[in-house]
ROVEXKE-872011 format. One line per 5 residues: number of its first residue (from 1); their letters; for each residue y negated, x, z of C-alpha. Coordinates in Angstrom, 3 decimals. Example, Ala and Ser with C-alpha at 12.3 -4.5 7.8 and 13.67 -1.06 7.14 Angstrom:
BEGIN
1	as	4.500:12.300:7.800 ~ 1.060:13.670:7.140
//
This chain:
BEGIN
1	xxxxx	0.000:0.000:0.000 ~ -3.469:1.263:-0.880 ~ -6.647:0.046:0.832 ~ -9.876:0.970:-0.949 ~ -13.381:0.271:0.399
6	xxxxx	-16.898:0.791:-0.931 ~ -19.793:-0.424:1.197 ~ -23.540:-0.267:1.670 ~ -25.525:-1.319:4.742 ~ -29.180:-1.176:5.714
11	xxxxx	-29.616:-1.740:9.461 ~ -33.138:-1.746:10.847 ~ -34.286:-1.596:14.443 ~ -37.716:-1.642:16.006 ~ -39.002:-0.727:19.431
16	xxxxx	-42.640:-1.722:19.380 ~ -45.651:-1.930:21.586 ~ -48.656:-4.208:21.702 ~ -51.300:-2.940:19.285 ~ -53.715:-5.792:20.061
21	xxxxx	-55.099:-3.931:23.084 ~ -58.243:-1.764:22.754 ~ -58.185:1.974:22.148 ~ -58.268:2.841:25.836 ~ -57.747:6.566:25.254
26	xxxxx	-60.878:6.748:23.105 ~ -62.852:4.648:25.606 ~ -62.146:7.075:28.474 ~ -63.064:10.117:26.392 ~ -59.699:11.496:25.299
31	xxxxx	-59.955:13.473:22.083 ~ -57.763:13.666:18.988 ~ -55.221:11.003:19.925 ~ -53.503:8.928:17.238 ~ -55.135:6.147:15.251
36	xxxxx	-53.076:3.530:17.104 ~ -54.615:1.490:19.896 ~ -53.499:1.655:23.506 ~ -53.992:3.979:26.412 ~ -52.385:7.019:28.002
41	xxxxx	-49.153:6.846:29.929 ~ -49.950:7.457:33.605 ~ -47.312:8.704:36.044 ~ -48.412:8.789:39.693 ~ -45.778:9.899:42.202
46	xxxxx	-45.037:7.040:44.585 ~ -46.940:4.365:42.646 ~ -46.299:1.935:39.817 ~ -49.042:2.166:37.227 ~ -49.852:-0.299:34.478
51	xxxxx	-49.742:1.697:31.240 ~ -49.288:0.971:27.582 ~ -45.733:1.110:26.309 ~ -45.050:4.667:25.196 ~ -42.801:4.049:22.218
56	xxxxx	-43.227:2.810:18.706 ~ -40.089:3.262:16.607 ~ -39.354:1.671:13.241 ~ -36.024:2.942:11.962 ~ -34.228:2.091:8.721
61	xxxxx	-30.825:3.597:7.938 ~ -29.305:3.329:4.467 ~ -25.564:3.937:4.792 ~ -23.231:4.451:1.821 ~ -19.483:4.590:2.436
66	xxxxx	-16.372:5.218:0.356 ~ -12.978:4.989:1.999 ~ -9.387:5.038:0.748 ~ -6.204:4.662:2.828 ~ -2.668:4.936:1.430
71	xxxxx	0.446:4.071:3.436 ~ 4.140:4.094:2.612 ~ 7.448:3.607:4.407 ~ 10.261:6.098:3.851 ~ 13.335:5.428:5.932
76	xxxxx	12.298:5.706:9.572 ~ 8.889:7.150:8.684 ~ 5.696:5.199:8.167 ~ 3.223:7.641:6.655 ~ -0.516:7.309:6.011
81	xxxxx	-3.048:9.390:4.138 ~ -6.764:8.733:3.991 ~ -10.184:9.967:3.003 ~ -13.664:8.819:3.970 ~ -17.082:9.871:2.656
86	xxxxx	-20.248:8.533:4.266 ~ -23.892:9.317:3.613 ~ -26.737:8.255:5.878 ~ -30.376:8.298:4.836 ~ -32.684:7.564:7.730
91	xxxxx	-36.355:6.675:7.590 ~ -37.856:7.120:11.044 ~ -41.561:6.434:11.677 ~ -42.217:6.945:15.371 ~ -44.950:7.434:17.927
96	xxxxx	-44.481:8.612:21.493 ~ -47.142:9.800:23.913 ~ -49.559:9.660:20.985 ~ -52.279:8.277:23.265 ~ -51.708:10.917:25.913
101	xxxxx	-49.588:11.306:29.032 ~ -50.692:12.463:32.493 ~ -48.558:13.113:35.571 ~ -50.105:13.234:39.037 ~ -48.731:14.489:42.353
106	xxxxx	-50.486:15.301:45.629 ~ -50.962:18.961:44.678 ~ -54.754:19.051:44.763 ~ -55.482:16.800:47.741 ~ -53.073:18.243:50.296
111	xxxxx	-54.230:20.753:52.887 ~ -52.737:23.854:51.264 ~ -51.769:24.744:47.711 ~ -48.008:24.944:47.273 ~ -46.622:28.368:48.152
116	xxxxx	-49.761:29.605:49.951 ~ -48.172:31.178:53.028 ~ -51.474:32.186:54.654 ~ -52.857:28.665:54.413 ~ -49.619:27.156:55.706
121	xxxxx	-49.662:29.547:58.662 ~ -53.278:28.661:59.489 ~ -52.457:24.961:59.227 ~ -49.542:25.403:61.628 ~ -51.709:27.374:64.068
126	xxxxx	-54.203:24.510:64.057 ~ -51.437:22.085:65.009 ~ -51.453:20.290:61.660 ~ -47.894:19.284:60.884 ~ -48.397:17.335:57.682
131	xxxxx	-50.057:18.805:54.584 ~ -51.420:15.345:53.739 ~ -52.588:14.611:50.255 ~ -51.829:11.645:48.062 ~ -50.864:11.411:44.412
136	xxxxx	-53.171:8.443:43.930 ~ -56.057:10.525:45.286 ~ -55.209:13.202:42.719 ~ -55.292:10.455:40.099 ~ -58.743:9.314:41.217
141	xxxxx	-59.928:12.907:40.901 ~ -58.439:13.099:37.397 ~ -56.553:16.216:38.497 ~ -53.170:16.083:36.739 ~ -50.124:18.273:37.212
146	xxxxx	-49.142:17.884:33.571 ~ -50.562:16.455:30.380 ~ -48.991:15.809:27.013 ~ -50.081:14.547:23.603 ~ -47.864:14.254:20.534
151	xxxxx	-49.242:13.033:17.207 ~ -46.935:12.797:14.226 ~ -48.348:14.286:11.043 ~ -45.360:13.471:8.855 ~ -42.790:10.664:8.805
156	xxxxx	-39.275:11.956:9.381 ~ -36.646:11.385:6.718 ~ -33.192:12.768:7.325 ~ -30.000:12.773:5.250 ~ -26.508:13.463:6.585
161	xxxxx	-23.121:13.399:4.870 ~ -19.689:13.003:6.450 ~ -16.263:13.930:5.033 ~ -13.036:12.939:6.766 ~ -9.403:13.480:5.733
166	xxxxx	-6.277:12.585:7.676 ~ -2.492:12.499:7.477 ~ -0.344:10.572:9.941 ~ 3.325:9.806:10.472 ~ 4.989:7.237:12.724
171	xxxxx	8.604:8.335:13.112 ~ 11.212:6.115:14.718 ~ 13.416:8.942:16.001 ~ 15.919:6.689:17.799 ~ 15.974:2.992:18.653
176	xxxxx	14.363:3.961:21.973 ~ 11.933:6.684:20.892 ~ 9.029:6.554:18.447 ~ 6.713:9.497:17.767 ~ 3.253:9.328:16.222
181	xxxxx	1.557:12.505:15.087 ~ -1.292:13.288:12.770 ~ -4.112:15.621:11.920 ~ -7.665:14.775:10.916 ~ -10.313:17.074:9.495
186	xxxxx	-13.976:16.114:9.706 ~ -17.216:17.644:8.591 ~ -20.659:16.384:9.560 ~ -23.350:18.132:7.577 ~ -26.596:19.181:9.291
191	xxxxx	-29.451:16.706:8.970 ~ -31.325:17.613:5.796 ~ -35.051:16.898:5.473 ~ -35.950:16.521:1.764 ~ -39.548:17.692:2.304
196	xxxxx	-38.248:20.805:4.158 ~ -40.659:20.173:7.037 ~ -38.502:22.031:9.530 ~ -39.128:24.974:11.826 ~ -37.059:26.884:14.326
201	xxxxx	-37.633:29.676:16.851 ~ -36.317:33.237:16.798 ~ -35.333:34.008:20.385 ~ -35.021:37.719:19.591 ~ -38.506:38.205:18.181
206	xxxxx	-40.268:35.343:19.937 ~ -41.634:34.049:16.619 ~ -41.707:30.626:14.994 ~ -39.847:30.524:11.677 ~ -40.603:27.829:9.089
211	xxxxx	-38.276:26.727:6.313 ~ -41.294:26.460:4.001 ~ -42.906:29.779:3.131 ~ -46.213:27.947:3.465 ~ -45.793:25.104:5.995
216	xxxxx	-48.806:23.289:4.528 ~ -47.002:22.837:1.203 ~ -45.731:19.516:2.537 ~ -49.255:18.204:1.862 ~ -49.416:19.617:-1.666
221	xxxxx	-48.527:17.206:-4.512 ~ -48.150:20.201:-6.844 ~ -45.259:21.347:-4.607 ~ -43.678:17.867:-4.601 ~ -44.888:17.477:-1.020
226	xxxxx	-42.562:20.258:0.081 ~ -39.509:19.246:-1.955 ~ -39.970:21.916:-4.624 ~ -41.944:24.427:-2.543 ~ -40.737:28.028:-2.007
231	xxxxx	-38.413:28.392:0.996 ~ -37.698:31.233:3.379 ~ -34.254:32.656:2.766 ~ -33.668:34.009:6.282 ~ -32.989:30.606:7.873
236	xxxxx	-30.985:27.576:6.708 ~ -32.901:24.789:5.030 ~ -32.007:22.394:7.869 ~ -33.095:24.898:10.526 ~ -29.567:25.078:11.949
241	xxxxx	-25.905:25.190:10.987 ~ -23.209:22.789:12.178 ~ -19.567:23.146:13.123 ~ -17.199:23.109:10.129 ~ -13.786:23.749:11.698
246	xxxxx	-13.350:20.329:13.251 ~ -9.602:19.763:13.246 ~ -8.508:16.813:15.354 ~ -4.791:16.620:16.251 ~ -3.357:13.376:17.618
251	xxxxx	0.091:12.823:19.067 ~ 1.701:9.909:20.836 ~ 5.112:8.683:21.904 ~ 6.693:5.429:23.002 ~ 10.001:5.498:24.859
256	xxxxx	12.027:2.528:26.070 ~ 13.101:3.734:29.513 ~ 14.965:0.484:30.241 ~ 15.192:-2.722:28.218 ~ 12.189:-4.015:30.193
261	xxxxx	10.254:-0.778:30.778 ~ 8.489:1.036:27.912 ~ 6.623:4.280:28.622 ~ 3.814:5.581:26.411 ~ 1.900:8.852:26.310
266	xxxxx	-0.779:10.205:23.980 ~ -3.193:13.034:23.381 ~ -5.985:13.348:20.864 ~ -9.183:15.103:19.980 ~ -12.095:13.124:18.562
271	xxxxx	-15.372:14.346:17.088 ~ -18.754:12.671:16.743 ~ -21.270:14.596:14.696 ~ -23.497:11.628:13.902 ~ -25.948:12.462:16.683
276	xxxxx	-28.607:9.768:16.873 ~ -31.208:10.914:14.389 ~ -34.052:10.641:16.906 ~ -32.737:13.843:18.512 ~ -33.087:15.876:15.348
281	xxxxx	-36.247:14.108:14.239 ~ -37.711:15.261:17.538 ~ -36.468:18.820:17.024 ~ -36.834:19.380:13.294 ~ -40.298:17.775:13.384
286	xxxxx	-41.192:18.993:16.854 ~ -43.790:21.553:15.867 ~ -47.188:21.610:14.168 ~ -48.324:20.969:11.510 ~ -45.571:18.340:11.109
291	xxxxx	-45.950:17.087:14.665 ~ -48.988:18.095:16.706 ~ -48.070:18.736:20.324 ~ -50.482:19.529:23.136 ~ -48.788:20.112:26.469
296	xxxxx	-49.977:21.785:29.655 ~ -47.800:22.184:32.740 ~ -48.968:23.619:36.051 ~ -47.058:25.282:38.850 ~ -48.825:23.184:41.497
301	xxxxx	-49.743:26.303:43.464 ~ -53.099:26.936:41.791 ~ -56.181:26.939:44.031 ~ -58.068:24.567:41.727 ~ -56.629:22.010:39.277
306	xxxxx	-56.350:23.576:35.807 ~ -55.744:20.194:34.119 ~ -58.398:17.466:34.172 ~ -58.212:14.203:32.275 ~ -61.823:14.394:31.175
311	xxxxx	-62.295:15.922:27.729 ~ -58.595:16.210:26.814 ~ -57.225:16.912:24.244 ~ -58.738:19.899:22.448 ~ -58.624:19.939:18.669
316	xxxxx	-55.811:21.909:16.989 ~ -56.532:25.018:15.003 ~ -57.885:24.423:11.468 ~ -54.475:24.934:9.882 ~ -52.504:23.247:12.624
321	xxxxx	-50.122:26.252:12.778 ~ -49.359:27.184:16.419 ~ -50.800:30.544:17.379 ~ -49.527:32.787:20.200 ~ -51.609:33.286:23.328
326	xxxxx	-53.750:30.219:22.663 ~ -55.466:28.380:25.495 ~ -53.706:26.137:26.294 ~ -50.530:27.876:25.112 ~ -48.812:26.151:22.209
331	xxxxx	-45.801:24.035:23.216 ~ -43.220:22.687:20.779 ~ -39.634:21.605:20.250 ~ -37.174:23.237:17.886 ~ -33.467:23.034:17.012
336	xxxxx	-31.179:25.849:18.057 ~ -29.554:27.919:15.336 ~ -26.039:26.476:15.723 ~ -24.661:23.111:16.807 ~ -20.909:22.773:17.253
341	xxxxx	-19.775:19.193:16.827 ~ -19.563:17.108:19.983 ~ -15.967:16.287:20.848 ~ -13.846:14.575:23.454 ~ -10.288:15.440:24.444
346	xxxxx	-8.391:12.356:25.617 ~ -4.960:11.916:27.148 ~ -3.099:8.967:28.615 ~ 0.169:7.948:30.246 ~ 1.257:4.359:30.812
351	xxxxx	4.282:2.412:31.980 ~ 4.826:-1.307:31.407 ~ 7.303:-3.584:33.127 ~ 8.406:-7.033:31.995 ~ 8.744:-8.975:35.253
356	xxxxx	9.812:-12.263:33.675 ~ 9.600:-13.913:30.258 ~ 5.963:-14.778:31.056 ~ 4.755:-12.003:33.395 ~ 4.271:-8.260:32.892
361	xxxxx	2.648:-5.416:34.820 ~ 1.245:-2.091:33.663 ~ -0.002:1.146:35.209 ~ -2.166:3.492:33.133 ~ -3.697:6.903:33.678
366	xxxxx	-6.482:8.001:31.322 ~ -8.346:11.279:31.287 ~ -10.944:12.842:29.053 ~ -13.111:15.922:28.786 ~ -16.224:15.797:26.630
371	xxxxx	-17.803:18.995:25.304 ~ -20.891:19.955:23.304 ~ -22.902:16.922:24.377 ~ -26.653:17.116:23.913 ~ -28.558:18.109:27.046
376	xxxxx	-32.291:18.720:27.152 ~ -33.481:22.146:28.348 ~ -36.646:24.222:28.239 ~ -35.821:27.568:26.653 ~ -39.142:28.998:27.828
381	xxxxx	-39.044:27.722:31.398 ~ -40.729:29.959:33.940 ~ -38.661:31.871:36.472 ~ -38.882:30.761:40.096 ~ -41.919:32.224:41.933
386	xxxxx	-39.883:34.159:44.503 ~ -39.443:37.819:45.401 ~ -41.434:40.144:43.126 ~ -42.540:37.108:41.080 ~ -44.025:35.254:44.050
391	xxxxx	-47.639:35.905:43.057 ~ -47.148:35.972:39.285 ~ -48.688:33.139:37.272 ~ -46.495:30.501:35.695 ~ -47.271:31.680:32.178
396	xxxxx	-46.366:35.280:32.942 ~ -43.046:34.186:34.411 ~ -41.933:32.741:31.070 ~ -39.556:34.724:28.786 ~ -42.200:34.356:26.054
401	xxxxx	-45.604:34.372:27.803 ~ -47.402:33.867:24.503 ~ -45.982:30.319:24.214 ~ -45.788:27.241:26.398 ~ -42.737:24.984:26.748
406	xxxxx	-40.084:25.426:24.060 ~ -37.923:22.334:24.423 ~ -34.636:21.574:22.749 ~ -31.466:19.542:23.077 ~ -28.703:22.087:23.490
411	xxxxx	-24.997:21.355:22.828 ~ -24.036:22.404:26.354 ~ -23.463:19.060:28.082 ~ -20.067:18.000:29.341 ~ -18.281:15.167:31.110
416	xxxxx	-14.939:14.862:32.925 ~ -13.419:11.408:33.357 ~ -10.211:10.361:35.134 ~ -9.084:6.800:35.780 ~ -6.053:4.952:37.124
421	xxxxx	-5.683:1.313:36.082 ~ -3.164:-1.240:37.368 ~ -2.964:-4.572:35.564 ~ -0.972:-7.765:35.471 ~ -0.963:-10.497:32.833
426	xxxxx	1.040:-13.432:31.557 ~ 1.523:-15.353:28.358 ~ 1.258:-18.816:29.910 ~ 2.915:-19.833:33.156 ~ 2.808:-23.474:34.284
431	xxxxx	-0.526:-23.915:32.528 ~ -2.004:-20.645:33.849 ~ -3.047:-17.709:31.682 ~ -4.169:-14.606:33.563 ~ -5.231:-11.048:32.830
436	xxxxx	-6.342:-8.920:35.780 ~ -6.802:-5.222:36.350 ~ -7.938:-2.872:39.065 ~ -9.375:0.522:38.140 ~ -10.199:3.620:40.115
441	xxxxx	-12.352:6.076:38.181 ~ -14.255:9.295:38.685 ~ -16.709:10.552:36.075 ~ -18.499:13.879:36.581 ~ -21.211:14.780:34.080
446	xxxxx	-23.677:17.611:33.617 ~ -26.710:15.437:32.937 ~ -28.138:11.952:33.319 ~ -27.574:9.860:30.208 ~ -30.163:7.314:31.321
451	xxxxx	-32.903:9.953:31.229 ~ -32.303:11.228:27.709 ~ -29.503:13.538:28.813 ~ -31.597:15.474:31.314 ~ -30.111:17.573:34.078
456	xxxxx	-32.048:20.602:35.243 ~ -34.384:21.598:32.408 ~ -34.547:25.279:33.287 ~ -32.194:26.999:30.837 ~ -31.082:29.325:33.653
461	xxxxx	-29.607:26.468:35.738 ~ -28.524:23.680:33.355 ~ -25.678:22.440:35.578 ~ -27.482:22.613:38.917 ~ -27.515:18.831:39.382
466	xxxxx	-24.130:17.953:37.826 ~ -22.476:15.038:39.607 ~ -21.235:11.456:39.360 ~ -22.290:9.592:36.229 ~ -24.637:6.700:36.880
471	xxxxx	-22.643:4.171:34.831 ~ -19.149:4.520:36.340 ~ -18.380:2.642:39.599 ~ -15.580:4.198:41.604 ~ -13.547:0.975:42.065
476	xxxxx	-13.573:-2.188:39.962 ~ -11.477:-5.348:39.795 ~ -11.796:-7.824:36.922 ~ -9.739:-10.957:36.345 ~ -9.925:-13.449:33.511
481	xxxxx	-8.015:-16.708:33.854 ~ -7.579:-20.169:32.405 ~ -5.692:-23.072:33.983 ~ -4.775:-26.369:32.347 ~ -5.042:-28.932:35.145
486	xxxxx	-1.737:-30.892:35.474 ~ -3.364:-34.317:35.175 ~ -2.719:-37.055:32.601 ~ -0.022:-38.089:30.211 ~ 2.864:-35.630:30.053
491	xxxxx	1.602:-33.733:33.134 ~ 2.887:-33.381:36.659 ~ 0.356:-35.848:38.007 ~ -0.959:-39.042:36.434 ~ 1.785:-39.442:33.864
496	xxxxx	1.697:-43.242:34.314 ~ -2.062:-43.644:33.954 ~ -3.403:-46.185:31.518 ~ -5.046:-45.069:28.261 ~ -8.615:-45.481:29.519
501	xxxxx	-8.020:-43.666:32.816 ~ -5.989:-40.972:31.072 ~ -8.924:-40.179:28.810 ~ -11.074:-39.764:31.930 ~ -8.857:-37.533:34.095
506	xxxxx	-6.602:-35.868:31.536 ~ -7.220:-32.804:29.386 ~ -9.293:-30.819:31.900 ~ -9.090:-27.035:32.056 ~ -10.550:-24.546:34.523
511	xxxxx	-11.371:-20.948:33.534 ~ -13.382:-18.010:34.734 ~ -14.054:-14.309:35.037 ~ -14.175:-12.721:38.486 ~ -15.486:-9.233:39.140
516	xxxxx	-15.547:-7.142:42.309 ~ -16.977:-3.652:42.006 ~ -18.244:-0.901:44.216 ~ -21.748:0.308:43.461 ~ -22.415:2.743:40.666
521	xxxxx	-23.689:6.244:41.539 ~ -27.416:6.969:41.337 ~ -29.449:10.136:41.802 ~ -32.570:10.524:43.950 ~ -35.684:11.854:42.252
526	xxxxx	-38.678:13.638:43.633 ~ -41.696:15.573:42.372 ~ -40.889:19.031:41.088 ~ -41.878:21.603:43.722 ~ -40.141:24.528:42.016
531	xxxxx	-43.331:26.063:40.620 ~ -41.732:26.384:37.179 ~ -43.733:23.612:35.496 ~ -40.801:21.397:34.548 ~ -41.525:18.467:32.292
536	xxxxx	-39.620:15.830:34.281 ~ -38.658:14.936:37.817 ~ -37.081:17.265:40.329 ~ -34.508:16.618:43.038 ~ -35.026:16.753:46.827
541	xxxxx	-32.782:18.537:49.305 ~ -29.919:16.464:50.721 ~ -29.106:17.314:54.331 ~ -26.563:14.603:55.256 ~ -24.554:11.761:53.742
546	xxxxx	-27.151:9.186:52.678 ~ -24.582:6.431:52.257 ~ -24.031:6.276:56.031 ~ -26.688:3.909:57.383 ~ -26.826:3.177:61.108
551	xxxxx	-26.321:-0.552:61.638 ~ -25.174:-1.070:58.067 ~ -26.932:-1.309:54.750 ~ -29.503:-3.958:53.961 ~ -32.163:-4.438:51.329
556	xxxxx	-34.799:-2.798:53.549 ~ -32.721:0.378:53.883 ~ -29.915:0.652:51.395 ~ -29.341:4.347:52.073 ~ -30.366:6.763:54.804
561	xxxxx	-33.685:8.086:53.552 ~ -33.772:10.676:56.359 ~ -30.999:12.516:54.523 ~ -33.520:13.658:51.907 ~ -36.324:16.145:52.460
566	xxxxx	-38.663:17.790:49.988 ~ -37.366:21.007:48.454 ~ -39.567:23.967:49.446 ~ -41.918:25.478:46.916 ~ -40.147:27.986:44.689
571	xxxxx	-36.758:26.269:44.872 ~ -34.824:23.463:43.241 ~ -33.460:20.707:45.454 ~ -29.721:20.686:46.146 ~ -29.272:16.938:45.603
576	xxxxx	-27.121:16.064:42.608 ~ -26.466:13.185:40.260 ~ -24.739:10.330:42.061 ~ -26.141:11.254:45.484 ~ -26.322:7.572:46.454
581	xxxxx	-24.528:4.410:45.360 ~ -26.117:1.166:44.251 ~ -25.026:-2.270:45.552 ~ -21.688:-3.492:44.310 ~ -20.805:-6.671:42.454
586	xxxxx	-19.160:-9.827:43.810 ~ -19.471:-12.312:40.988 ~ -17.653:-15.442:39.824 ~ -18.397:-16.974:36.405 ~ -16.525:-20.277:36.207
591	xxxxx	-16.168:-23.029:33.643 ~ -14.805:-26.571:33.672 ~ -14.036:-28.108:30.276 ~ -12.416:-31.121:28.719 ~ -11.581:-32.163:25.181
596	xxxxx	-11.099:-35.902:24.536 ~ -9.700:-37.127:21.193 ~ -11.554:-40.093:19.660 ~ -9.628:-40.362:16.378 ~ -12.918:-41.454:14.810
601	xxxxx	-13.979:-41.305:12.087 ~ -10.722:-39.475:11.424 ~ -7.850:-37.941:13.365 ~ -9.786:-34.708:14.060 ~ -12.608:-36.524:15.871
606	xxxxx	-13.100:-35.506:19.500 ~ -15.678:-35.132:22.282 ~ -15.886:-31.745:24.049 ~ -17.529:-31.292:27.429 ~ -18.044:-27.957:29.162
611	xxxxx	-19.780:-26.959:32.395 ~ -20.493:-23.217:32.767 ~ -21.386:-21.820:36.188 ~ -22.642:-18.235:36.133 ~ -22.601:-16.611:39.577
616	xxxxx	-21.029:-19.903:40.618 ~ -21.214:-19.296:44.382 ~ -24.822:-18.059:44.180 ~ -23.864:-14.790:45.827 ~ -26.837:-12.453:46.177
621	xxxxx	-26.352:-9.597:43.743 ~ -28.760:-6.851:44.764 ~ -30.357:-4.599:42.171 ~ -30.695:-0.822:42.453 ~ -32.746:0.650:45.329
626	xxxxx	-35.963:2.580:44.836 ~ -34.729:6.126:44.315 ~ -38.025:8.041:44.051 ~ -38.539:10.245:47.109 ~ -42.303:9.775:47.533
631	xxxxx	-42.402:6.006:46.877 ~ -43.560:3.804:49.732 ~ -40.473:1.660:49.172 ~ -38.042:4.595:49.008 ~ -34.548:3.327:49.845
636	xxxxx	-35.509:-0.347:49.625 ~ -34.349:-2.975:47.124 ~ -36.884:-5.102:45.294 ~ -34.738:-6.873:42.697 ~ -31.584:-8.928:42.248
641	xxxxx	-29.318:-9.860:39.420 ~ -29.634:-13.485:38.265 ~ -28.950:-16.275:40.756 ~ -26.582:-19.144:39.962 ~ -27.127:-20.674:36.547
646	xxxxx	-25.547:-23.916:35.332 ~ -25.132:-24.919:31.712 ~ -23.659:-28.243:30.541 ~ -22.611:-28.784:26.932 ~ -21.536:-32.026:25.253
651	xxxx	-20.344:-31.928:21.629 ~ -19.046:-34.574:19.264 ~ -16.883:-33.144:16.526 ~ -16.058:-35.322:13.546
//
């Protein structure tokens, strides 16, 4: 049998913001922001600020696919061969932080600058125990810890092609044993930008390297807007190379241990090179003149604030080409030179047991190890201000002092997942259908998926905060069930009812989904006190088990906040991902339904009634606690999942 497929699809997705608001950034005196309306994104430690939505994304992906699968049966072998070719052409207009971004902490209003030992000693001698200060006061002064502006000068277009080939055999070795084995080869090409508006960074020389010999050729119609412009031969056109030895073996077996007990085992390797194009659009277009980026980070230990909101952002150089040793230093994002394809190794072992003609039970173990995931790091992060570097400025502590932040997503992320699942199900037993399972799982990851794959940004310590993934509860029970009530004609009860009464009480069914789950892990965030000018949040120090709360947990103190203290200046906090757990789930979604034949206007006529009850028992389902260390509501819960909702449906089908 041969199965041949040719397809074309054009999905589109938009993440927009309200452009009907005034140009707030222009009104407050910010320079050189984008032509869109809106205001800067304001981040004030410990406070919720009303800001314009940061993102505007308008993505269109044209996908062309050709696929052919051939299968044949030869004796006890069922063999398959296949090939797949896919091309994706993405159009990706985007805007992010194009009206400016400012982060504020209490650096400039506390008693002593961070890391000033003499001031701290004098404060202690005066009996002052708290440094004071307030992030909102810093905000009122306009004294930011970090600012950022990104303005896109060129719309990203990226092309990627995929080739996949596989061979597979299912071999019935004996009546009790079946083996499955196969091999797949895949190749995901690097994302190609037709206009060649790509740059990378040479970490040996400390120089920016453009694919175009003259980066401004992308504006020149005589050079086909970069498409037919001269290229540099010392770097690939895409700015990076991708893995091309992606062989994926798969093997599985099924063995009938007893007539009622099959055992299965499997192992496989799976690749995914179709990294969401917004990663590479951010990297391949992450540098001027294709994407103007103005970013200033401070250590927080300066005597006076070096970043003020007023008068930002200075104009770029006339050519827009980043220059070393500028003031402020040029910051940008670039791809690394090589990206191996992300992959996951998976293995499983399961045993099933037929308990009766209707009932069966199963126990499964599943494990996986993911490698080469994207994780954001700063390749030009400053070293910690300790030892001989204690009094050295942030800029001089960078590997390349002539540049600012050099951000990238590196293929260094990983995840380790193990789970044990016990389940029971039936195929209809006295009107009851049931499928239920209990799972115990542990998932350790190197970075937080919910924060754009961010762990510790300093390239020296990428795995410092590795811990429990925020989307995997440790224990979870889920049951789905449906029960035909034994009422009415032909049932255990009410078999002698008259026709009218039978239509009223007969034909009812009860169904539902029940879920019990422990809380998912969550990390605690704090301002960054490391003095290395990181772009995102830091972690505090954890000094005890925060999940032990005297008197029990409640919404006013979901975890022991005293277990977290600020990390000292010049250090990263020791708290990790998954330091606390969120509230669990105790939820019942139930439904009561009935179908009544009317035989009008024809035999198929019927009336259907259904009552859905979501969170039927109106159990309070708490949301996640406030996990930001300096918030006034730190450790408290301010949200819930939806309360009980009822929905009644009446349908006449004719």
